[in-house]
N, C-alpha and C positions, 0 to 999 in steps of 0.2 A: 580710915582706909584699911579693909579686913586683909588678913594677910592670908593666902593661899597656901596648903600643906601640900611638900611633894616630898615622893620616896625615889631615894638614888639606892639602884640594885645592879649587882650582878648577876646577869644572866649567861654568862660568858662560860665557853668550855676552859677556861684557862681561868681561874678563878684570880678576884685579887683581891689582896689579904683583906681582910676586914678593917684593919687599922686604917689604911690606905683609902678606902672608901671611904671611912669617917674623915680622915685628914680632907678628902677633895668636897667633902660635904661641908665641911666645917669654910672653908675657903671660899665655896661658893655663899655663903652664909653672908661671909664678910664683903664678898664682892655685891652683894645683891644690898645690904645692912649699907656698907658707905659708897659704892659709885654709883649704883642703880636707881635705887629707890629714890634719894633726893634728884634724879635726871627724869626717870619717865611715871612717877606717883604709883608705882604698882610695885606690893609687898608680899613674900614669901616665907615660909618657915624652910628648911632641908635636914630632910632628916635621912640617913643610910640605914639600910635595912640587912639583916644579915639575911643568910639562903636559909627557909624554914620559917622564916619569921612572916605572920600573918601583917599585911598591910590594910590602914583601913581602908574602908571604898573609896570617903572624902578625899584620899590623897590622889593625886596626879602619879603615874609612874614615870621614872625615865631610867630606860634597859639599856645596861652595858651589853650587847647579842654578836654572836657569830655572823651570821648571816639574817638581814632583817624580815618581819615578814611584813610585804607592801609595801618595802623601800624604806633608807634612814629617814631621821627626820621628825617631824610633828605628824599626829594622827588622830581621828576621833574613834572611839571605840564603837560598840554597837549602841549604846547606850547615852554617845554624843558628848563623852569625858573625852579631854585630850590625853595622848600620853607621847613619849619620845622613844625613838631607838636610836644608838650611839652607837657605832662599831666600835668592836673592842680592837684596840690601835695602843701604842704608847703612849700617844698624846692624846686619849679620849678624853681627858678631864677637859680640854679646851673645847670638845664638841659638846660635853655635858654643857659646860657655862654656856653657847651658844643656842643649844635647845633652849634649856632653860630663858634666857633672858628672851627668846623667842615665843616661847609658849607665854609668858606672864602677860607680855604685850598684847598678842594678838593668838588667844588660846583658841580662836576657834577658825583660823584663817579666814577672817573677812574683813578686815581692818582695813580702810585704805587713807589715802590722804590726794589731795590731788595738787600739780604741780604742772610745771611747760614738760612738753615732750622733749627728752634727753637725745629722741634721733638725729644726727646732722641734715637728713633730709625731708626733716619735721618742718612744720609753721610753727613751731615750737606751741600750738595749743594745750589748752589747757587737757591732760590724762586721770587718769586715776592709778597711783603705785599702789601695790601693795605692802602694807608696811611689817617689812624682815628686819629687825635691827641689828642682825650678825652679817647679812646678806653681803653688805658693800665693802664689810671690813675685812670679811672672814679669814682674812692672809695674818692677823696681827693679832700676838697676845702680850701681856703681860703675869707678871709675879705675884702672888700670894703665898705668902708663908710657905713657899717653895713647890705652888702648884700654878702652873699656868691656866690662866685663864681670854675667856673671849675679849677683843675689844668689842664695843658699839658704838652706833650712831645715836644721836640725839635725837629729838622733836623738830630741832633746829635745821637740819639736816635735810629735812624736806620740803622748807619753805626759801623758796628762789629770791626771797627778799629777805633773807638774813643779815644782820648787821657784821661790817668786816671783823674780822676777830672772834668771832662767839666762834664757842665748842660746837663740831659738827659730828666729831665723836671722840670717845672718852680718851685715846692716847695722843687727841690731835693731829692727828696724820692727813684728815681732811683740807684739802683748802678752799674748793667751795661747795656748796649744795649738792646735792645730787651729783656729784663725784664719786665716780666706780672704777675705782682702779683695776689694772690686770689680775686676775686672781676671785674678785667679787663679782657678785651680778645682784640686779634687780628686775622686778618683773611690774610689767602696768597694765591696765586696759585700755584701749583709745577707743571714746564715744564713739566717732565716728565712724569704723569699722565694723565695732565689736568685734575685735581681736585682743587676746594676748600679745602682749610684746615683752621683748627680754634683750639687754643686754649683759652678753655671755661673761663667763671668766676670761675669756679667749678675747674682749673688746669688740669683737661683733655683736652688731643689730640681727637678732631675729624674728621673725613673724609666724604666728599662730594659721596654721591652715584651715582651722577651723572657728566659727565665731562662738566665742563665751556660750555655754551653755546657765541660763537662768536659776535651773531648776539644780543643782549642782553645789557642793561648797566651793567657793572660788580659789582656793589654796589646791583642792584635789583637783578642779577643773584647770587649774593652771599647769598641774604636773602633766594632765592628760591632753593637752593641749601640746606640751612639748614632749610627750613619749615619756612621763617620767624618767626624763635623765637620769644614769645614776653618777653620773660624775658629777650634779649640782650640789646633789647630798651628801658626797664622800669628802668630807672637810679633810680627812686626813691627805688623799692623794690629791686636792688641792693646795694646801699648806705644802706639801714639800713640792709639786709643783710648781709654784709660782714665789715661794721665798727670795728674795733679793732679787723678783723681777719686776720691775714696776711698781717699786714701792712696796714690794711684799714683805718684807721685815725676815729677820731672824725667828726661825721656828725655836718656840720656848717648848721642851721639854718638862712634863710634870712627873718633878722626881717623886712626888708623895704618890701619883696615881700610876707611875710606871710599873707593866707588870715583872713579878718578881720570875 
């Protein structure tokens, strides 16, 4: 397993002290090595870079920003290299963890797993779920060395025949495969109508008005189909809204990552 190289960068106007940036990078590294890599089989080295330091071109950047260009979340640059944009907020370390884990599992936004349609009005035929390991449980977080990091689902989450009691998310909050509590969301393509579908953080089911574009990157096509809804990518707003509702849990603040 060849590890990726990730650069944690602060590009906000309210600078994060470099000691805090380094502390969060260390917590993210522990999360990967101890919790995530054994489950998903992907590895990375996370390095914090100070302002003015040159970042090697082989590193995938994770930037803390005030206003994202092209939206929050994971994107591809002109050279088709992934990068993540993280909202500059007090709980940014949770968002950094969320985006890091999703970027490592599906850096190019094109990984799907097949499972039955969860829409209650469907006949539960097989559809193709976009694999985004933080989104179904994005309301929940846990602590590593005083830094809050994101919960994540396991591969068994997408297995509708998973054995009873199998771990579906790291914090063991999920009770059945493809469960999406309030505050989380999941997206899929239905091969029958060739459209994107989604269960939203509000718990509603929506269908895109347009068919998929086979020439477009799937993750970008999903965002285009649903209008690149900013709420879907504003993880801080989602956690604030849904904590304690429908299993949202308590919001753990990033002690080391909190802005001074």
